[in-house]
Each structure stands twice: as structure tokens, then as C-alpha cells.
C-alpha positions as CSV (number, residue, x, y, z in Angstrom):
1,X,-75.7,-124.4,-110.6
2,X,-78.5,-122.0,-110.1
3,X,-79.1,-120.6,-106.6
4,X,-82.5,-121.5,-105.1
5,X,-84.6,-118.4,-105.0
6,X,-86.4,-118.1,-101.6
7,X,-88.8,-115.7,-100.1
8,X,-88.6,-115.9,-96.3
9,X,-91.6,-115.1,-94.1
10,X,-91.0,-114.5,-90.4
11,X,-91.6,-111.9,-87.7
12,X,-90.6,-113.2,-84.3
13,X,-87.0,-113.5,-83.0
14,X,-87.4,-117.2,-83.4
15,X,-87.1,-116.7,-87.2
16,X,-83.8,-114.9,-87.1
17,X,-81.5,-117.9,-87.0
18,X,-83.2,-119.6,-89.9
19,X,-83.2,-116.3,-91.9
20,X,-79.5,-115.6,-91.2
21,X,-78.5,-119.2,-92.0
22,X,-80.2,-119.1,-95.5
23,X,-78.8,-115.6,-96.1
24,X,-75.2,-116.7,-95.5
25,X,-75.5,-119.9,-97.6
26,X,-74.3,-119.4,-101.2
27,X,-76.6,-122.0,-102.6
28,X,-79.6,-119.9,-101.6
29,X,-80.8,-116.5,-102.7
30,X,-83.1,-114.6,-100.3
31,X,-85.2,-112.6,-102.7
32,X,-87.3,-110.9,-100.0
33,X,-88.4,-110.9,-96.4
34,X,-92.1,-110.8,-95.6
35,X,-92.8,-109.7,-92.0
36,X,-95.5,-108.1,-89.9
37,X,-96.0,-104.4,-90.1
38,X,-94.0,-102.1,-87.8
39,X,-95.6,-101.6,-84.4
40,X,-95.2,-99.3,-81.5
41,X,-92.9,-100.7,-78.8
42,X,-91.7,-99.7,-75.4
43,X,-93.2,-97.3,-72.8
44,X,-93.0,-94.4,-75.2
45,X,-94.8,-96.4,-77.9
46,X,-92.1,-95.5,-80.5
47,X,-92.5,-97.3,-83.8
48,X,-89.4,-99.4,-84.4
49,X,-88.2,-102.0,-86.8
50,X,-88.4,-105.6,-85.6
51,X,-85.0,-107.3,-85.2
52,X,-85.5,-109.5,-88.3
53,X,-86.4,-106.5,-90.4
54,X,-83.2,-104.8,-89.2
55,X,-81.1,-107.9,-90.3
56,X,-82.8,-107.8,-93.8
57,X,-82.4,-104.1,-94.2
58,X,-78.7,-104.2,-93.3
59,X,-78.2,-107.0,-95.9
60,X,-80.1,-105.1,-98.6
61,X,-83.0,-107.5,-98.8
62,X,-86.3,-106.1,-99.9
63,X,-89.0,-106.2,-97.2
64,X,-92.8,-106.6,-97.6
65,X,-95.1,-105.9,-94.7
66,X,-98.7,-106.8,-95.6
67,X,-101.5,-106.0,-93.1
68,X,-103.2,-109.2,-94.4
69,X,-101.6,-112.0,-96.4
70,X,-104.9,-112.4,-98.3
71,X,-104.6,-108.9,-99.8
72,X,-104.5,-109.3,-103.7
73,X,-101.9,-106.5,-103.8
74,X,-99.6,-108.5,-101.6
75,X,-100.0,-111.6,-103.8
76,X,-99.1,-109.5,-106.8
77,X,-96.0,-108.1,-105.0
78,X,-95.0,-111.6,-103.9
79,X,-95.4,-113.1,-107.4
80,X,-93.1,-110.4,-108.8
81,X,-90.2,-112.0,-106.8
82,X,-90.8,-115.3,-108.6
83,X,-89.7,-117.5,-105.6
84,X,-88.9,-121.1,-106.1
85,X,-89.6,-121.8,-102.4
86,X,-91.4,-120.0,-99.5
87,X,-89.8,-120.6,-96.1
88,X,-91.9,-119.6,-93.1
89,X,-90.9,-119.4,-89.4
90,X,-93.1,-117.6,-86.8
91,X,-94.7,-115.3,-89.3
92,X,-97.8,-114.6,-87.3
93,X,-100.5,-114.8,-89.9
94,X,-102.5,-117.7,-91.5
95,X,-101.5,-117.9,-95.1
96,X,-104.1,-118.6,-97.8
97,X,-103.6,-121.4,-100.3
98,X,-103.0,-119.0,-103.1
99,X,-99.8,-117.9,-101.3
100,X,-98.7,-121.4,-100.3
101,X,-99.0,-122.7,-103.9
102,X,-97.2,-119.8,-105.6
103,X,-93.6,-121.1,-105.5
104,X,-92.5,-124.0,-107.7
105,X,-91.6,-126.1,-104.6
106,X,-94.4,-124.9,-102.4
107,X,-94.0,-123.6,-98.9
108,X,-92.1,-125.0,-95.9
109,X,-92.5,-124.2,-92.3
110,X,-90.3,-124.8,-89.3
111,X,-92.4,-125.5,-86.3
112,X,-90.9,-125.8,-82.8
113,X,-92.5,-129.1,-81.7
114,X,-92.6,-132.8,-82.6
115,X,-95.7,-132.7,-84.7
116,X,-98.5,-133.5,-84.4
117,X,-98.0,-132.6,-80.8
118,X,-98.3,-128.9,-79.9
119,X,-99.8,-127.5,-83.0
120,X,-100.5,-123.8,-82.6
121,X,-99.0,-120.6,-81.2
122,X,-96.9,-121.5,-78.2
123,X,-95.4,-125.0,-78.5
124,X,-92.2,-124.3,-76.6
125,X,-93.9,-123.0,-73.5
126,X,-96.6,-125.7,-73.3
127,X,-94.1,-128.5,-73.7
128,X,-92.1,-127.2,-70.6
129,X,-95.4,-126.5,-68.7
130,X,-96.6,-130.0,-69.2
131,X,-93.4,-131.6,-68.1
132,X,-92.4,-133.2,-71.5
133,X,-89.1,-135.0,-71.5
134,X,-88.3,-133.9,-75.0
135,X,-89.3,-131.7,-77.9
136,X,-87.8,-130.6,-81.2
137,X,-88.3,-129.0,-84.5
138,X,-90.4,-130.2,-87.5
139,X,-89.9,-129.0,-91.1
140,X,-93.2,-129.5,-92.9
141,X,-95.0,-128.7,-96.1
142,X,-97.6,-126.1,-95.4
143,X,-101.3,-126.6,-96.2
144,X,-104.4,-124.8,-95.3
145,X,-104.7,-126.4,-91.9
146,X,-103.0,-125.3,-88.6
147,X,-99.6,-127.0,-88.6
148,X,-101.2,-130.1,-90.2
149,X,-99.0,-130.4,-93.3
150,X,-96.8,-133.4,-94.3
151,X,-93.5,-133.8,-92.5
152,X,-90.3,-133.3,-94.4
153,X,-87.8,-133.7,-91.6
154,X,-87.6,-133.6,-87.8
155,X,-84.9,-133.3,-85.0
156,X,-85.4,-134.0,-81.3
157,X,-83.8,-132.5,-78.2
158,X,-84.3,-133.3,-74.5
159,X,-85.9,-130.7,-72.2
160,X,-83.4,-130.3,-69.4
161,X,-84.2,-129.4,-65.8
162,X,-82.1,-126.2,-66.4
163,X,-84.2,-125.2,-69.4
164,X,-86.8,-122.5,-69.4
165,X,-88.9,-120.9,-72.1
166,X,-86.1,-118.7,-73.3
167,X,-83.2,-121.2,-73.3
168,X,-85.4,-123.7,-75.2
169,X,-86.6,-121.0,-77.6
170,X,-82.9,-120.2,-78.5
171,X,-81.9,-123.8,-78.9
172,X,-84.8,-124.7,-81.1
173,X,-84.2,-121.6,-83.2
174,X,-80.7,-122.8,-84.0
175,X,-81.9,-126.4,-84.6
176,X,-84.5,-125.1,-87.0
177,X,-81.9,-123.2,-89.0
178,X,-79.6,-126.3,-89.2
179,X,-82.5,-128.5,-90.3
180,X,-83.3,-126.1,-93.1
181,X,-79.8,-126.1,-94.4
182,X,-79.6,-129.9,-94.2
183,X,-83.1,-130.6,-95.7
184,X,-84.0,-128.0,-98.2
185,X,-81.6,-129.0,-101.0
186,X,-82.6,-132.7,-100.9
187,X,-86.3,-131.7,-100.6
188,X,-86.1,-129.5,-103.7
189,X,-84.1,-132.2,-105.6
190,X,-86.9,-134.7,-104.9
191,X,-84.7,-136.8,-102.5
192,X,-87.0,-136.4,-99.5
193,X,-90.6,-137.5,-99.8
194,X,-92.8,-135.8,-97.2
195,X,-95.0,-138.1,-95.2
196,X,-98.4,-137.3,-93.5
197,X,-98.5,-136.5,-89.8
198,X,-99.7,-139.4,-87.6
199,X,-103.4,-139.5,-87.2
200,X,-103.1,-139.9,-83.4
201,X,-101.4,-137.8,-80.8
202,X,-102.2,-134.3,-81.9
203,X,-102.4,-131.6,-79.3
204,X,-102.9,-127.8,-79.4
205,X,-100.6,-125.2,-77.9
206,X,-102.9,-122.2,-77.3
207,X,-101.6,-118.6,-77.3
208,X,-100.3,-117.5,-73.9
209,X,-101.7,-114.5,-71.9
210,X,-100.8,-113.0,-68.5
211,X,-103.4,-115.0,-66.6
212,X,-101.5,-118.2,-67.5
213,X,-98.7,-117.0,-65.2
214,X,-100.9,-116.9,-62.1
215,X,-99.8,-119.6,-59.6
216,X,-102.5,-122.0,-58.2
217,X,-100.9,-123.3,-55.1
218,X,-103.2,-126.2,-54.9
219,X,-101.3,-127.7,-57.8
220,X,-98.3,-129.9,-57.2
221,X,-94.9,-128.3,-56.6
222,X,-93.4,-129.9,-59.7
223,X,-96.3,-128.6,-61.8
224,X,-95.7,-125.1,-60.5
225,X,-91.9,-125.5,-61.0
226,X,-92.6,-126.4,-64.7
227,X,-94.9,-123.3,-64.9
228,X,-92.1,-121.0,-63.6
229,X,-89.7,-122.4,-66.2
230,X,-92.2,-122.4,-69.1
231,X,-93.2,-118.8,-68.7
232,X,-89.8,-117.3,-68.3
233,X,-89.4,-114.6,-69.6
234,X,-93.0,-114.0,-70.5
235,X,-95.5,-113.6,-69.0
236,X,-93.6,-114.6,-65.9
237,X,-95.1,-116.6,-63.0
238,X,-97.0,-114.5,-60.5
239,X,-98.4,-114.7,-57.0
240,X,-99.1,-112.2,-54.2
241,X,-98.2,-111.9,-50.6
242,X,-98.6,-109.6,-47.6
243,X,-95.3,-107.8,-47.4
244,X,-94.5,-105.3,-44.7
245,X,-98.2,-105.2,-43.9
246,X,-99.5,-104.5,-47.5
247,X,-100.4,-106.8,-50.4
248,X,-97.7,-107.0,-53.1
249,X,-97.5,-108.7,-56.4
250,X,-94.5,-111.1,-56.7
251,X,-92.9,-112.6,-59.8
252,X,-91.1,-115.9,-59.3
253,X,-88.1,-116.4,-61.5
254,X,-86.5,-119.6,-60.1
255,X,-87.5,-122.3,-57.7
256,X,-86.9,-125.9,-56.8
257,X,-89.1,-128.8,-55.6
258,X,-88.7,-130.1,-52.0
259,X,-90.1,-133.3,-50.5
260,X,-93.2,-132.7,-48.4
261,X,-92.4,-132.2,-44.7
262,X,-94.8,-134.3,-42.7
263,X,-95.0,-131.6,-40.1
264,X,-96.6,-129.3,-42.7
265,X,-99.1,-131.8,-44.0
266,X,-102.1,-130.0,-42.6
267,X,-101.0,-126.5,-43.7
268,X,-103.1,-124.7,-46.3
269,X,-101.8,-124.6,-49.9
270,X,-99.8,-121.4,-50.5
271,X,-98.7,-121.2,-46.9
272,X,-95.1,-120.0,-46.2
273,X,-93.5,-122.4,-43.8
274,X,-90.0,-121.2,-44.0
275,X,-88.3,-118.0,-45.1
276,X,-84.5,-118.1,-44.8
277,X,-81.4,-117.4,-46.9
278,X,-81.9,-120.9,-48.4
279,X,-85.2,-119.8,-49.9
280,X,-88.9,-119.3,-49.3
281,X,-90.7,-122.6,-48.7
282,X,-94.3,-122.8,-49.7
283,X,-96.9,-125.6,-49.3
284,X,-98.3,-126.9,-52.5
285,X,-101.0,-129.5,-53.3
286,X,-98.2,-132.0,-53.2
287,X,-94.6,-131.4,-51.9
288,X,-93.1,-128.0,-51.1
289,X,-91.8,-125.4,-53.5
290,X,-88.7,-123.4,-52.5
291,X,-88.6,-120.0,-54.1
292,X,-85.0,-119.1,-55.0
293,X,-85.4,-115.9,-57.0
294,X,-88.2,-113.4,-56.7
295,X,-89.2,-109.9,-57.9
296,X,-91.6,-107.5,-56.2
297,X,-93.7,-105.4,-58.5
298,X,-91.7,-102.3,-59.4
299,X,-88.5,-103.8,-57.9
300,X,-85.4,-105.7,-58.9
301,X,-85.0,-109.4,-59.4
302,X,-83.4,-110.7,-56.1
303,X,-82.3,-113.9,-54.5
304,X,-84.6,-115.0,-51.7
305,X,-82.0,-114.0,-49.2
306,X,-81.7,-110.5,-50.7
307,X,-85.4,-110.1,-50.9
308,X,-86.0,-111.1,-47.2
309,X,-83.5,-108.5,-46.1
310,X,-85.8,-105.6,-46.8
311,X,-89.2,-107.4,-47.0
312,X,-90.9,-109.0,-44.0
313,X,-92.7,-112.2,-44.9
314,X,-94.3,-113.8,-41.9
315,X,-94.5,-117.5,-41.5
316,X,-98.0,-118.7,-42.2
317,X,-98.6,-116.0,-44.8
318,X,-100.8,-117.5,-47.6
319,X,-99.5,-116.6,-51.0
320,X,-102.0,-115.8,-53.8
321,X,-104.7,-114.1,-51.7
322,X,-106.0,-110.9,-53.2
323,X,-104.2,-111.6,-56.5
324,X,-104.9,-109.4,-59.5
325,X,-103.4,-109.1,-63.0
326,X,-103.4,-105.7,-64.7
């Protein structure tokens, strides 16, 4: 039996489980990795290989890094590998139809949502942010649209209260890898017939920026709790407070929702009504949010009790005033 010759396209860490799974499966041959060009990283802006490029290089897999996937030279280089299938996970560029149609079996993409919901750049974070009860991974045939291709297979998973953007990212990465191993052989054998995505229910998951992490305390406590979970680890969820007589930027890493105390019903949103070893209780548009883990700009991540030991936070302080994002 001939091994299925695959060119894998991926750049983000999310792609590593799928790449590694195919690499270690004897029925598949990874002919090449296509990934984004090397970029400067860290404070010293040193150019480093991405983690997935390191995996490929150590395994002796050729690596292509086109600036633009529409470059005719790239298409020529890709064609030379004669792939039977193109597998794409978090590559980071829109692929032209000439690339998608090159392999015998076309191109498959693993997308981390239950399509057609959350098409676009950040499906994991927005599913948590919006309080979804479940999400999953979709294996789809790629077409010229943005995550609009026919569905080959799908797996679901609940979004747990303990989940955040990172834990869900890691779980979906593993689920996507397992879905590839289970579905690709049957797909290429013609045993799976892709079906169009439903016409109704599509949503868009826009790219995230730092401003998305800013807390609006007029929103409900559960909404802010979801925001904290969704944007952990990046961009983090931010607010500000007067600490020791000066404005300071705070990043909130963990919190819980409390029932609204009738005694605080008239307090302004963002007001600190309790600051103790149990946590920092803040008035929201609905209910109270108890901050459990916080980090002052330039400082370490601390429990609320540890933070309050060296930082005076007066009751009645309104969080979020004078907030800026650099």
C-alpha cells in the first residue's frame, strides 16, 4: 500500500499536534512543511524558528516559507513535491484556488469551531467570551471563501467552567489531530462525502487585539468572567486602579461571580466594595465579580491576599478610571 503524500501548512502552535500526529503515522508521508517566514521574537528581537519549524527540521522535513502564497515561485516549489493532499491548520495566509486545487485530493483544513459558527481568526477565544456551552473542531474541504468549505467531519467538546483560552486551545489541538487520523484515510478512499455547511447560523470570530482585554465594568459579572477566561493568556484582561496613591494598570488572571449584595445596589460599576484575603469584590452591571488572581504592571502574578499585602486598595475605589493600553 502506498503512503499518502501530504504537504502540511501550519504556523501557530495549534498546528503542532496535527503535524506531529501525521508525521508519526506510517500510512502518511509528510513531504514538506509550509509555514510563515521567520520573525523577530522577544525583547531583543532575535530571529528564531517557530516551534513547528523546529519539529520539522529535527525530523528532516523540508520547509517552505513563502512571503505570499500567491507567489508563482511558491506554486512551482509546492508542485515539485507532488502532494496527494494538502493539510492546513492555522497557517496564517489566505490560500489561492491554484494552491487549493493542486493536490489530487484537494486541501483539508482543521478549524477550531463547530462551523459555520465562528469562522475567522479567533474562534476559541470568542466561543469562551460569548459563554458558549460547547465548541469543537471541524475538518473541512477548503475553498476560496473564509472557512466556508464543505464539512468532512466534526467533533464536539463542552466548554468547562475551568476552561480558558489556553486550556481549550490545547484540547482542541489534540482533538484536531485525532480527527485527521480518523478521517483522512476514509476521505481519500471516497468513503466520506463532504456536505455543505448549513446556510443559517454563521458567525465571525474577528482577530483579537489588546483593546479587547479592557474591562467594561458596566457589563455583567458573568460576561466579565468569560472575558477573563477567554483572553488568558493573551491579551489578558486589564483594568486600572489607584494603588498606593497612584494609578496602576492591573491584569486579572482569575475571578469568580458572586450574587449581587443588595447593600451595594446603588454603588457605581467598577467600585471595590470588599478587599480581603478571600478576594477583591467589584460591582458590575449585574452581580459582583470577585478577583482572585491579579498582576500589577511590571510585577508578579499574585493571589488577591498576596497582592493586598503590599498594595493599598481603598474601599470605594473605582476600577478602570484613567485606563490606557500601550
